[in-house]
ZADO-1210 file (C-alpha; in nm, 4 decimals, padded with zeros to 6 digits):
<atoms>
<atom x="19.9784" y="12.2627" z="00.0955" code="UNK" pos="1"/>
<atom x="19.7072" y="12.3895" z="00.3245" code="UNK" pos="2"/>
<atom x="19.6150" y="12.7292" z="00.1918" code="UNK" pos="3"/>
<atom x="19.3409" y="12.7253" z="-00.0681" code="UNK" pos="4"/>
<atom x="19.2365" y="13.0789" z="-00.1473" code="UNK" pos="5"/>
<atom x="19.0568" y="12.9633" z="-00.4608" code="UNK" pos="6"/>
<atom x="18.9420" y="12.6202" z="-00.5542" code="UNK" pos="7"/>
<atom x="18.8284" y="12.5982" z="-00.9208" code="UNK" pos="8"/>
<atom x="18.7270" y="12.2405" z="-00.8706" code="UNK" pos="9"/>
<atom x="18.5930" y="12.0885" z="-00.5504" code="UNK" pos="10"/>
<atom x="18.8068" y="11.7814" z="-00.5878" code="UNK" pos="11"/>
<atom x="19.1226" y="11.9896" z="-00.5515" code="UNK" pos="12"/>
<atom x="18.9777" y="12.1594" z="-00.2449" code="UNK" pos="13"/>
<atom x="18.9401" y="11.8136" z="-00.0875" code="UNK" pos="14"/>
<atom x="19.2862" y="11.7163" z="-00.2026" code="UNK" pos="15"/>
<atom x="19.4648" y="12.0052" z="-00.0413" code="UNK" pos="16"/>
<atom x="19.2632" y="11.9788" z="00.2816" code="UNK" pos="17"/>
<atom x="19.3972" y="11.6214" z="00.2903" code="UNK" pos="18"/>
<atom x="19.7505" y="11.7369" z="00.2250" code="UNK" pos="19"/>
<atom x="19.7259" y="11.9738" z="00.5210" code="UNK" pos="20"/>
<atom x="19.6429" y="11.6813" z="00.7445" code="UNK" pos="21"/>
<atom x="19.9282" y="11.4796" z="00.5994" code="UNK" pos="22"/>
<atom x="20.1768" y="11.7614" z="00.6615" code="UNK" pos="23"/>
<atom x="20.0844" y="11.7704" z="01.0259" code="UNK" pos="24"/>
<atom x="20.1266" y="11.3967" z="01.0618" code="UNK" pos="25"/>
<atom x="19.7594" y="11.2822" z="01.0642" code="UNK" pos="26"/>
<atom x="19.7994" y="11.0115" z="00.7969" code="UNK" pos="27"/>
<atom x="19.9075" y="10.6548" z="00.8325" code="UNK" pos="28"/>
<atom x="20.2621" y="10.5335" z="00.8632" code="UNK" pos="29"/>
<atom x="20.4650" y="10.4160" z="00.5670" code="UNK" pos="30"/>
<atom x="20.5472" y="10.0543" z="00.5005" code="UNK" pos="31"/>
<atom x="20.8948" y="10.0988" z="00.3545" code="UNK" pos="32"/>
<atom x="21.2194" y="10.0075" z="00.5266" code="UNK" pos="33"/>
<atom x="21.5838" y="09.9836" z="00.4301" code="UNK" pos="34"/>
<atom x="21.5283" y="09.6185" z="00.3322" code="UNK" pos="35"/>
<atom x="21.2113" y="09.6854" z="00.1313" code="UNK" pos="36"/>
<atom x="21.2345" y="09.5500" z="-00.2203" code="UNK" pos="37"/>
<atom x="21.0460" y="09.6309" z="-00.5349" code="UNK" pos="38"/>
<atom x="20.7426" y="09.4541" z="-00.6652" code="UNK" pos="39"/>
<atom x="20.7904" y="09.3702" z="-01.0332" code="UNK" pos="40"/>
<atom x="20.5199" y="09.4958" z="-01.2711" code="UNK" pos="41"/>
<atom x="20.4496" y="09.4755" z="-01.6407" code="UNK" pos="42"/>
<atom x="20.1589" y="09.7180" z="-01.6578" code="UNK" pos="43"/>
<atom x="20.1546" y="09.8896" z="-01.9965" code="UNK" pos="44"/>
<atom x="19.9717" y="10.1949" z="-02.1221" code="UNK" pos="45"/>
<atom x="19.6482" y="10.1415" z="-02.2996" code="UNK" pos="46"/>
<atom x="19.5312" y="10.3810" z="-02.5713" code="UNK" pos="47"/>
<atom x="19.3597" y="10.6886" z="-02.4384" code="UNK" pos="48"/>
<atom x="19.1402" y="10.9559" z="-02.5875" code="UNK" pos="49"/>
<atom x="19.3122" y="11.2907" z="-02.6220" code="UNK" pos="50"/>
<atom x="19.1687" y="11.6384" z="-02.5766" code="UNK" pos="51"/>
<atom x="19.0726" y="11.6587" z="-02.9473" code="UNK" pos="52"/>
<atom x="18.8986" y="11.3204" z="-02.9408" code="UNK" pos="53"/>
<atom x="19.1736" y="11.1289" z="-03.1179" code="UNK" pos="54"/>
<atom x="19.3031" y="10.8005" z="-02.9816" code="UNK" pos="55"/>
<atom x="19.6485" y="10.8328" z="-02.8344" code="UNK" pos="56"/>
<atom x="19.9248" y="10.5717" z="-02.8124" code="UNK" pos="57"/>
<atom x="20.0836" y="10.3669" z="-02.5374" code="UNK" pos="58"/>
<atom x="20.3765" y="10.5533" z="-02.3823" code="UNK" pos="59"/>
<atom x="20.5578" y="10.3077" z="-02.1556" code="UNK" pos="60"/>
<atom x="20.5540" y="10.0276" z="-01.9038" code="UNK" pos="61"/>
<atom x="20.5685" y="10.0153" z="-01.5217" code="UNK" pos="62"/>
<atom x="20.8565" y="09.7813" z="-01.4494" code="UNK" pos="63"/>
<atom x="20.8673" y="09.8084" z="-01.0681" code="UNK" pos="64"/>
<atom x="20.7029" y="09.9621" z="-00.7661" code="UNK" pos="65"/>
<atom x="20.9123" y="10.0255" z="-00.4613" code="UNK" pos="66"/>
<atom x="20.7671" y="10.0704" z="-00.1081" code="UNK" pos="67"/>
<atom x="20.8900" y="10.3818" z="00.0686" code="UNK" pos="68"/>
<atom x="20.7541" y="10.6011" z="00.3535" code="UNK" pos="69"/>
<atom x="20.4097" y="10.7600" z="00.3983" code="UNK" pos="70"/>
<atom x="20.2946" y="10.9984" z="00.1301" code="UNK" pos="71"/>
<atom x="20.6020" y="11.0183" z="-00.0967" code="UNK" pos="72"/>
<atom x="20.6035" y="11.3529" z="-00.2754" code="UNK" pos="73"/>
<atom x="20.9228" y="11.4980" z="-00.4198" code="UNK" pos="74"/>
<atom x="21.1920" y="11.2855" z="-00.5956" code="UNK" pos="75"/>
<atom x="21.5358" y="11.3614" z="-00.7344" code="UNK" pos="76"/>
<atom x="21.8166" y="11.1590" z="-00.8871" code="UNK" pos="77"/>
<atom x="22.1571" y="11.2606" z="-00.7487" code="UNK" pos="78"/>
<atom x="22.4720" y="11.1212" z="-00.5973" code="UNK" pos="79"/>
<atom x="22.4112" y="10.7860" z="-00.7639" code="UNK" pos="80"/>
<atom x="22.0740" y="10.7397" z="-00.5952" code="UNK" pos="81"/>
<atom x="21.7092" y="10.8259" z="-00.6154" code="UNK" pos="82"/>
<atom x="21.5855" y="11.0283" z="-00.3150" code="UNK" pos="83"/>
<atom x="21.2255" y="11.0320" z="-00.2030" code="UNK" pos="84"/>
<atom x="21.0645" y="11.2923" z="00.0278" code="UNK" pos="85"/>
<atom x="20.8097" y="11.1143" z="00.2527" code="UNK" pos="86"/>
<atom x="20.5909" y="11.4017" z="00.3639" code="UNK" pos="87"/>
<atom x="20.3795" y="11.2236" z="00.6171" code="UNK" pos="88"/>
<atom x="20.6298" y="10.9924" z="00.7729" code="UNK" pos="89"/>
<atom x="20.8882" y="11.2704" z="00.8201" code="UNK" pos="90"/>
<atom x="21.1611" y="11.0848" z="00.6392" code="UNK" pos="91"/>
<atom x="21.3715" y="11.0602" z="00.3239" code="UNK" pos="92"/>
<atom x="21.4195" y="10.7291" z="00.1443" code="UNK" pos="93"/>
<atom x="21.7410" y="10.6674" z="-00.0527" code="UNK" pos="94"/>
<atom x="21.7092" y="10.4100" z="-00.3281" code="UNK" pos="95"/>
<atom x="21.9779" y="10.2261" z="-00.5268" code="UNK" pos="96"/>
<atom x="21.8632" y="10.2596" z="-00.8913" code="UNK" pos="97"/>
<atom x="22.0311" y="09.9338" z="-00.9880" code="UNK" pos="98"/>
<atom x="21.8832" y="09.7047" z="-00.7224" code="UNK" pos="99"/>
<atom x="21.5763" y="09.9244" z="-00.6791" code="UNK" pos="100"/>
<atom x="21.5907" y="09.8805" z="-00.3080" code="UNK" pos="101"/>
<atom x="21.5835" y="10.1362" z="-00.0226" code="UNK" pos="102"/>
<atom x="21.9352" y="10.1577" z="00.1155" code="UNK" pos="103"/>
<atom x="21.8836" y="10.4228" z="00.3804" code="UNK" pos="104"/>
<atom x="21.6022" y="10.6065" z="00.5571" code="UNK" pos="105"/>
<atom x="21.6847" y="10.9509" z="00.6985" code="UNK" pos="106"/>
<atom x="21.4641" y="11.1053" z="00.9662" code="UNK" pos="107"/>
<atom x="21.3403" y="11.4562" z="00.8696" code="UNK" pos="108"/>
<atom x="21.0652" y="11.5097" z="01.1308" code="UNK" pos="109"/>
<atom x="20.9068" y="11.8246" z="00.9930" code="UNK" pos="110"/>
<atom x="20.7826" y="11.6635" z="00.6762" code="UNK" pos="111"/>
<atom x="21.0008" y="11.6946" z="00.3617" code="UNK" pos="112"/>
<atom x="20.8230" y="11.7724" z="00.0380" code="UNK" pos="113"/>
<atom x="21.0861" y="11.8588" z="-00.2244" code="UNK" pos="114"/>
<atom x="21.4662" y="11.8421" z="-00.2703" code="UNK" pos="115"/>
<atom x="21.7622" y="12.0123" z="-00.4191" code="UNK" pos="116"/>
<atom x="22.1119" y="11.8776" z="-00.4711" code="UNK" pos="117"/>
<atom x="22.3561" y="12.1669" z="-00.4223" code="UNK" pos="118"/>
<atom x="22.7003" y="12.2357" z="-00.2732" code="UNK" pos="119"/>
<atom x="22.7678" y="11.8589" z="-00.2451" code="UNK" pos="120"/>
<atom x="22.4629" y="11.8029" z="-00.0251" code="UNK" pos="121"/>
<atom x="22.0958" y="11.7116" z="-00.0432" code="UNK" pos="122"/>
<atom x="21.8634" y="11.9808" z="00.0801" code="UNK" pos="123"/>
<atom x="21.4996" y="11.9113" z="00.1764" code="UNK" pos="124"/>
<atom x="21.2199" y="12.1679" z="00.2122" code="UNK" pos="125"/>
<atom x="21.0350" y="12.0771" z="00.5340" code="UNK" pos="126"/>
<atom x="20.6769" y="12.1629" z="00.4351" code="UNK" pos="127"/>
<atom x="20.5314" y="12.0513" z="00.7679" code="UNK" pos="128"/>
<atom x="20.7299" y="12.3142" z="00.9581" code="UNK" pos="129"/>
<atom x="20.9546" y="12.6174" z="00.9101" code="UNK" pos="130"/>
<atom x="21.2928" y="12.4750" z="00.8177" code="UNK" pos="131"/>
<atom x="21.5177" y="12.3246" z="00.5501" code="UNK" pos="132"/>
<atom x="21.7303" y="12.0210" z="00.6230" code="UNK" pos="133"/>
<atom x="22.0783" y="11.9411" z="00.4873" code="UNK" pos="134"/>
<atom x="22.1746" y="11.5751" z="00.4358" code="UNK" pos="135"/>
<atom x="22.5246" y="11.4496" z="00.3764" code="UNK" pos="136"/>
<atom x="22.5026" y="11.1905" z="00.0955" code="UNK" pos="137"/>
<atom x="22.8259" y="11.0300" z="00.2137" code="UNK" pos="138"/>
<atom x="22.6898" y="10.9381" z="00.5584" code="UNK" pos="139"/>
<atom x="22.3097" y="10.9676" z="00.5105" code="UNK" pos="140"/>
<atom x="22.3011" y="11.1925" z="00.8163" code="UNK" pos="141"/>
<atom x="22.1369" y="11.5272" z="00.8787" code="UNK" pos="142"/>
<atom x="22.4170" y="11.7854" z="00.9166" code="UNK" pos="143"/>
<atom x="22.2133" y="12.1077" z="00.9488" code="UNK" pos="144"/>
<atom x="21.8618" y="12.2358" z="01.0032" code="UNK" pos="145"/>
<atom x="21.7978" y="12.6011" z="00.9179" code="UNK" pos="146"/>
<atom x="21.4911" y="12.8043" z="01.0200" code="UNK" pos="147"/>
<atom x="21.3079" y="12.9737" z="00.7349" code="UNK" pos="148"/>
<atom x="20.9510" y="13.0889" z="00.6635" code="UNK" pos="149"/>
<atom x="20.6185" y="12.9130" z="00.6880" code="UNK" pos="150"/>
<atom x="20.5625" y="12.5957" z="00.4768" code="UNK" pos="151"/>
<atom x="20.8827" y="12.5926" z="00.2756" code="UNK" pos="152"/>
<atom x="20.7972" y="12.4185" z="-00.0490" code="UNK" pos="153"/>
<atom x="21.0628" y="12.4772" z="-00.3181" code="UNK" pos="154"/>
<atom x="21.4405" y="12.5246" z="-00.3309" code="UNK" pos="155"/>
<atom x="21.6940" y="12.6781" z="-00.5716" code="UNK" pos="156"/>
<atom x="22.0667" y="12.7570" z="-00.5493" code="UNK" pos="157"/>
<atom x="22.2825" y="13.0165" z="-00.7221" code="UNK" pos="158"/>
<atom x="22.5783" y="13.2393" z="-00.6335" code="UNK" pos="159"/>
<atom x="22.6532" y="13.0614" z="-00.3106" code="UNK" pos="160"/>
<atom x="22.3024" y="13.1094" z="-00.1825" code="UNK" pos="161"/>
<atom x="22.0082" y="12.8774" z="-00.1223" code="UNK" pos="162"/>
<atom x="21.6702" y="13.0231" z="-00.2053" code="UNK" pos="163"/>
<atom x="21.3766" y="12.8805" z="-00.0079" code="UNK" pos="164"/>
<atom x="21.0256" y="12.9567" z="-00.1310" code="UNK" pos="165"/>
<atom x="20.7845" y="12.9687" z="00.1638" code="UNK" pos="166"/>
<atom x="20.4246" y="12.9067" z="00.0607" code="UNK" pos="167"/>
<atom x="20.2739" y="12.9887" z="00.3966" code="UNK" pos="168"/>
<atom x="20.3820" y="13.3523" z="00.4151" code="UNK" pos="169"/>
<atom x="20.4570" y="13.4419" z="00.0516" code="UNK" pos="170"/>
<atom x="20.8268" y="13.4921" z="00.1123" code="UNK" pos="171"/>
<atom x="21.1669" y="13.3717" z="00.0013" code="UNK" pos="172"/>
<atom x="21.4340" y="13.3031" z="00.2602" code="UNK" pos="173"/>
<atom x="21.7823" y="13.3498" z="00.1098" code="UNK" pos="174"/>
<atom x="22.0429" y="13.1388" z="00.2982" code="UNK" pos="175"/>
<atom x="22.4159" y="13.1917" z="00.2771" code="UNK" pos="176"/>
<atom x="22.5588" y="12.8484" z="00.2026" code="UNK" pos="177"/>
<atom x="22.8847" y="12.9315" z="00.3802" code="UNK" pos="178"/>
<atom x="22.7475" y="13.0596" z="00.7089" code="UNK" pos="179"/>
<atom x="22.4123" y="12.8822" z="00.6914" code="UNK" pos="180"/>
<atom x="22.2492" y="13.2091" z="00.8009" code="UNK" pos="181"/>
<atom x="21.9577" y="13.3901" z="00.6490" code="UNK" pos="182"/>
<atom x="22.1047" y="13.6655" z="00.4341" code="UNK" pos="183"/>
<atom x="21.7720" y="13.8285" z="00.3505" code="UNK" pos="184"/>
<atom x="21.4048" y="13.7626" z="00.3381" code="UNK" pos="185"/>
<atom x="21.1989" y="13.8839" z="00.0432" code="UNK" pos="186"/>
<atom x="20.8245" y="13.9188" z="-00.0048" code="UNK" pos="187"/>
<atom x="20.7433" y="13.7493" z="-00.3335" code="UNK" pos="188"/>
<atom x="20.3725" y="13.8197" z="-00.3367" code="UNK" pos="189"/>
<atom x="20.2952" y="13.4639" z="-00.4415" code="UNK" pos="190"/>
<atom x="20.2073" y="13.1474" z="-00.2459" code="UNK" pos="191"/>
<atom x="20.4641" y="12.9333" z="-00.4262" code="UNK" pos="192"/>
<atom x="20.4398" y="12.6016" z="-00.5949" code="UNK" pos="193"/>
<atom x="20.7452" y="12.4221" z="-00.7387" code="UNK" pos="194"/>
<atom x="20.9911" y="12.6722" z="-00.8904" code="UNK" pos="195"/>
<atom x="21.2762" y="12.6462" z="-01.1338" code="UNK" pos="196"/>
<atom x="21.5910" y="12.8374" z="-01.2267" code="UNK" pos="197"/>
<atom x="21.6348" y="12.9390" z="-01.5872" code="UNK" pos="198"/>
<atom x="21.8409" y="13.2072" z="-01.7663" code="UNK" pos="199"/>
<atom x="21.9471" y="13.3634" z="-01.4411" code="UNK" pos="200"/>
<atom x="21.5926" y="13.4085" z="-01.3124" code="UNK" pos="201"/>
<atom x="21.3904" y="13.2205" z="-01.0498" code="UNK" pos="202"/>
<atom x="21.0517" y="13.1278" z="-01.1974" code="UNK" pos="203"/>
<atom x="20.7834" y="13.0782" z="-00.9269" code="UNK" pos="204"/>
<atom x="20.4287" y="12.9573" z="-00.9904" code="UNK" pos="205"/>
<atom x="20.1598" y="13.1210" z="-00.7717" code="UNK" pos="206"/>
<atom x="20.0107" y="12.7933" z="-00.6723" code="UNK" pos="207"/>
<atom x="19.7885" y="12.9028" z="-00.3831" code="UNK" pos="208"/>
<atom x="19.7733" y="13.2773" z="-00.4271" code="UNK" pos="209"/>
<atom x="19.4914" y="13.3024" z="-00.6779" code="UNK" pos="210"/>
<atom x="19.6653" y="13.5140" z="-00.9411" code="UNK" pos="211"/>
<atom x="19.6958" y="13.2406" z="-01.2074" code="UNK" pos="212"/>
<atom x="20.0472" y="13.3477" z="-01.2918" code="UNK" pos="213"/>
<atom x="20.4148" y="13.2594" z="-01.2819" code="UNK" pos="214"/>
<atom x="20.6570" y="13.5285" z="-01.1770" code="UNK" pos="215"/>
<atom x="21.0279" y="13.5492" z="-01.2756" code="UNK" pos="216"/>
<atom x="21.2415" y="13.6953" z="-00.9947" code="UNK" pos="217"/>
<atom x="21.5793" y="13.8576" z="-01.0499" code="UNK" pos="218"/>
<atom x="21.7902" y="13.6898" z="-00.7790" code="UNK" pos="219"/>
<atom x="22.0177" y="13.9911" z="-00.7535" code="UNK" pos="220"/>
<atom x="21.7558" y="14.2587" z="-00.6917" code="UNK" pos="221"/>
<atom x="21.4765" y="14.0354" z="-00.5657" code="UNK" pos="222"/>
<atom x="21.2369" y="14.2110" z="-00.8087" code="UNK" pos="223"/>
<atom x="20.9771" y="14.0496" z="-01.0367" code="UNK" pos="224"/>
<atom x="21.0955" y="14.1171" z="-01.3916" code="UNK" pos="225"/>
<atom x="20.8607" y="13.8912" z="-01.5934" code="UNK" pos="226"/>
<atom x="20.5141" y="13.7474" z="-01.5593" code="UNK" pos="227"/>
<atom x="20.3470" y="13.4537" z="-01.7342" code="UNK" pos="228"/>
<atom x="19.9697" y="13.4212" z="-01.7540" code="UNK" pos="229"/>
<atom x="19.9087" y="13.0583" z="-01.6600" code="UNK" pos="230"/>
<atom x="19.5997" y="12.8657" z="-01.5581" code="UNK" pos="231"/>
<atom x="19.4323" y="12.8336" z="-01.2164" code="UNK" pos="232"/>
<atom x="19.6560" y="12.7016" z="-00.9386" code="UNK" pos="233"/>
<atom x="19.9802" y="12.6623" z="-01.1407" code="UNK" pos="234"/>
<atom x="20.1657" y="12.3830" z="-00.9685" code="UNK" pos="235"/>
<atom x="20.5081" y="12.3476" z="-01.1251" code="UNK" pos="236"/>
<atom x="20.7290" y="12.5181" z="-01.3844" code="UNK" pos="237"/>
<atom x="21.0109" y="12.3607" z="-01.5842" code="UNK" pos="238"/>
<atom x="21.2181" y="12.4451" z="-01.8924" code="UNK" pos="239"/>
<atom x="21.3347" y="12.2552" z="-02.1950" code="UNK" pos="240"/>
<atom x="21.2840" y="12.2062" z="-02.5729" code="UNK" pos="241"/>
<atom x="21.3048" y="12.5791" z="-02.6263" code="UNK" pos="242"/>
<atom x="21.0186" y="12.6771" z="-02.3931" code="UNK" pos="243"/>
<atom x="20.8912" y="12.7136" z="-02.0396" code="UNK" pos="244"/>
<atom x="20.6161" y="12.4768" z="-01.9269" code="UNK" pos="245"/>
<atom x="20.3646" y="12.5137" z="-01.6438" code="UNK" pos="246"/>
<atom x="20.1275" y="12.2460" z="-01.5100" code="UNK" pos="247"/>
<atom x="19.7973" y="12.4047" z="-01.4039" code="UNK" pos="248"/>
<atom x="19.6484" y="12.1652" z="-01.1507" code="UNK" pos="249"/>
<atom x="19.2668" y="12.1550" z="-01.1632" code="UNK" pos="250"/>
<atom x="19.2541" y="12.3427" z="-01.4955" code="UNK" pos="251"/>
<atom x="19.3627" y="12.0218" z="-01.6703" code="UNK" pos="252"/>
<atom x="19.6087" y="12.2132" z="-01.8812" code="UNK" pos="253"/>
<atom x="19.9771" y="12.2778" z="-01.9391" code="UNK" pos="254"/>
<atom x="20.0893" y="12.6278" z="-02.0426" code="UNK" pos="255"/>
<atom x="20.3786" y="12.6587" z="-02.2890" code="UNK" pos="256"/>
<atom x="20.5528" y="12.9996" z="-02.2896" code="UNK" pos="257"/>
<atom x="20.8439" y="13.1945" z="-02.4324" code="UNK" pos="258"/>
<atom x="21.1002" y="13.2507" z="-02.1482" code="UNK" pos="259"/>
<atom x="21.2385" y="13.5630" z="-02.3244" code="UNK" pos="260"/>
<atom x="20.9095" y="13.7467" z="-02.3098" code="UNK" pos="261"/>
<atom x="20.6739" y="13.5449" z="-02.0880" code="UNK" pos="262"/>
<atom x="20.4255" y="13.5281" z="-02.3751" code="UNK" pos="263"/>
<atom x="20.2050" y="13.2202" z="-02.3844" code="UNK" pos="264"/>
<atom x="20.2695" y="13.0048" z="-02.6890" code="UNK" pos="265"/>
<atom x="20.0188" y="12.7235" z="-02.6388" code="UNK" pos="266"/>
<atom x="19.7681" y="12.5927" z="-02.3893" code="UNK" pos="267"/>
<atom x="19.7651" y="12.2169" z="-02.3973" code="UNK" pos="268"/>
<atom x="19.4676" y="12.0191" z="-02.2678" code="UNK" pos="269"/>
<atom x="19.5563" y="11.7139" z="-02.0505" code="UNK" pos="270"/>
<atom x="19.3353" y="11.4130" z="-01.9810" code="UNK" pos="271"/>
<atom x="19.3233" y="11.4922" z="-01.6076" code="UNK" pos="272"/>
<atom x="19.4541" y="11.7418" z="-01.3555" code="UNK" pos="273"/>
<atom x="19.8116" y="11.8551" z="-01.4321" code="UNK" pos="274"/>
<atom x="20.0522" y="11.8172" z="-01.1351" code="UNK" pos="275"/>
<atom x="20.4119" y="11.6924" z="-01.1403" code="UNK" pos="276"/>
<atom x="20.5991" y="11.7977" z="-01.4551" code="UNK" pos="277"/>
<atom x="20.9231" y="11.6878" z="-01.6210" code="UNK" pos="278"/>
<atom x="21.0947" y="11.7424" z="-01.9496" code="UNK" pos="279"/>
<atom x="21.2842" y="11.4278" z="-02.0587" code="UNK" pos="280"/>
<atom x="21.3301" y="11.2050" z="-02.3663" code="UNK" pos="281"/>
<atom x="21.2236" y="11.4927" z="-02.6002" code="UNK" pos="282"/>
<atom x="20.8808" y="11.5041" z="-02.4324" code="UNK" pos="283"/>
<atom x="20.6919" y="11.6680" z="-02.1477" code="UNK" pos="284"/>
<atom x="20.5650" y="11.4307" z="-01.8843" code="UNK" pos="285"/>
<atom x="20.2696" y="11.5264" z="-01.6569" code="UNK" pos="286"/>
<atom x="20.1393" y="11.3404" z="-01.3549" code="UNK" pos="287"/>
<atom x="19.7626" y="11.3443" z="-01.2910" code="UNK" pos="288"/>
<atom x="19.7242" y="11.3147" z="-00.9138" code="UNK" pos="289"/>
<atom x="19.3484" y="11.2618" z="-00.9209" code="UNK" pos="290"/>
<atom x="19.3384" y="11.0724" z="-01.2465" code="UNK" pos="291"/>
<atom x="19.6122" y="10.8171" z="-01.1536" code="UNK" pos="292"/>
<atom x="19.7876" y="10.8605" z="-01.4900" code="UNK" pos="293"/>
<atom x="20.1102" y="10.9801" z="-01.6451" code="UNK" pos="294"/>
<atom x="20.0652" y="11.1755" z="-01.9675" code="UNK" pos="295"/>
<atom x="20.3193" y="11.2408" z="-02.2478" code="UNK" pos="296"/>
<atom x="20.3076" y="11.5678" z="-02.4485" code="UNK" pos="297"/>
<atom x="20.4686" y="11.5967" z="-02.7914" code="UNK" pos="298"/>
<atom x="20.6345" y="11.9409" z="-02.8178" code="UNK" pos="299"/>
<atom x="20.5972" y="11.9443" z="-03.1962" code="UNK" pos="300"/>
<atom x="20.2232" y="11.8957" z="-03.2022" code="UNK" pos="301"/>
<atom x="20.1563" y="12.0501" z="-02.8602" code="UNK" pos="302"/>
<atom x="19.9246" y="11.7647" z="-02.7756" code="UNK" pos="303"/>
<atom x="19.9048" y="11.4623" z="-02.5453" code="UNK" pos="304"/>
<atom x="20.0160" y="11.1555" z="-02.7419" code="UNK" pos="305"/>
<atom x="19.9500" y="10.8909" z="-02.4747" code="UNK" pos="306"/>
<atom x="19.8867" y="10.8112" z="-02.1126" code="UNK" pos="307"/>
<atom x="20.0011" y="10.5382" z="-01.8677" code="UNK" pos="308"/>
<atom x="19.7805" y="10.4169" z="-01.5836" code="UNK" pos="309"/>
<atom x="19.9506" y="10.4429" z="-01.2401" code="UNK" pos="310"/>
<atom x="19.8293" y="10.3726" z="-00.8859" code="UNK" pos="311"/>
<atom x="19.7830" y="10.5754" z="-00.5773" code="UNK" pos="312"/>
<atom x="19.8041" y="10.9447" z="-00.6666" code="UNK" pos="313"/>
<atom x="20.1093" y="11.0008" z="-00.8923" code="UNK" pos="314"/>
<atom x="20.2989" y="11.3121" z="-00.7882" code="UNK" pos="315"/>
<atom x="20.6689" y="11.3979" z="-00.8349" code="UNK" pos="316"/>
<atom x="20.8686" y="11.2780" z="-01.1384" code="UNK" pos="317"/>
<atom x="21.2427" y="11.2408" z="-01.1932" code="UNK" pos="318"/>
<atom x="21.4564" y="11.0750" z="-01.4709" code="UNK" pos="319"/>
<atom x="21.7607" y="10.8582" z="-01.4408" code="UNK" pos="320"/>
<atom x="21.9342" y="10.6421" z="-01.6998" code="UNK" pos="321"/>
<atom x="21.6356" y="10.6295" z="-01.9283" code="UNK" pos="322"/>
<atom x="21.3783" y="10.5447" z="-01.6650" code="UNK" pos="323"/>
<atom x="21.1146" y="10.7755" z="-01.5066" code="UNK" pos="324"/>
<atom x="21.0662" y="10.7525" z="-01.1302" code="UNK" pos="325"/>
<atom x="20.7177" y="10.8649" z="-01.0214" code="UNK" pos="326"/>
<atom x="20.6093" y="10.8915" z="-00.6592" code="UNK" pos="327"/>
<atom x="20.2648" y="10.7404" z="-00.5880" code="UNK" pos="328"/>
<atom x="20.1636" y="10.9378" z="-00.2823" code="UNK" pos="329"/>
<atom x="19.8466" y="10.7447" z="-00.1969" code="UNK" pos="330"/>
<atom x="20.0216" y="10.4062" z="-00.2305" code="UNK" pos="331"/>
<atom x="20.3370" y="10.4906" z="-00.0332" code="UNK" pos="332"/>
<atom x="20.5542" y="10.3725" z="-00.3199" code="UNK" pos="333"/>
<atom x="20.7533" y="10.4811" z="-00.6206" code="UNK" pos="334"/>
<atom x="20.6816" y="10.3539" z="-00.9734" code="UNK" pos="335"/>
<atom x="20.9662" y="10.2922" z="-01.2148" code="UNK" pos="336"/>
<atom x="20.8583" y="10.3559" z="-01.5674" code="UNK" pos="337"/>
<atom x="21.0351" y="10.2550" z="-01.8921" code="UNK" pos="338"/>
<atom x="20.9189" y="10.4983" z="-02.1653" code="UNK" pos="339"/>
<atom x="20.7901" y="10.3241" z="-02.4718" code="UNK" pos="340"/>
</atoms>
């Protein structure tokens, strides 16, 4: 994520300069391998002080940490496995959620950052280059590489098409999943973060564009039909519990909004920067990359009810069988969290 048109906090300017180096392969190599096993942990959350000054409760326990490749970023649970995008080592780690061991490592040289499971395949956005990669989960082999725009960062699929959000040139490449050809390229006007599909629209946060907004794109016409006023550098959008939710990076907030109108319902203060976002277990979970914590938001009170200390820059979050899987980018590992 190399473009930084505005940097509300100097720490995030440093962070994304570092990410630019990682995406071009300047970081260290990962220490994971197919035989890598988890380290067991029993770290528990300690009470934290919420935005209003009240003491918040413990929210879970780290039960394992699994070594993977260098700078793990995105994570999904699909095809009976957990998949990790190792941005700096140019690889994808596949983990057996039962044994918590890496069972395969797939080479994706251009630097995968996020995933999508669609059309019976795993798709990776290759942020370090200009392509998306298709992986066959039956063989763990790359079966296609498709050229798209600059710095592809987020993926969505609908109507037999794969939408690729390209942060580097503010475009969306629309790929026909039958022919694997680019059907059209649209100018979105936003330097995308991590997008989400909801109610027939593609919701895209303007992570690096400086507009402090999320736009909802009609996938038929390619036009922006709704706009949400978010905080500075909105990172990720997700939906659940009757609302849309946006993590606003260095603003240390999460925006809750009405998907029907785009109107902001609440702005929720988080203990640290708000990065990776997930709705699970009737709560909103937010990773603080710079604060090394995972925060839990109660949707009834619209407040943080607890935090869990993690290690090494927590980033992407996924849920499987009651456990949260959180990539720890700086530690080259994945933490497995049992919510409390």
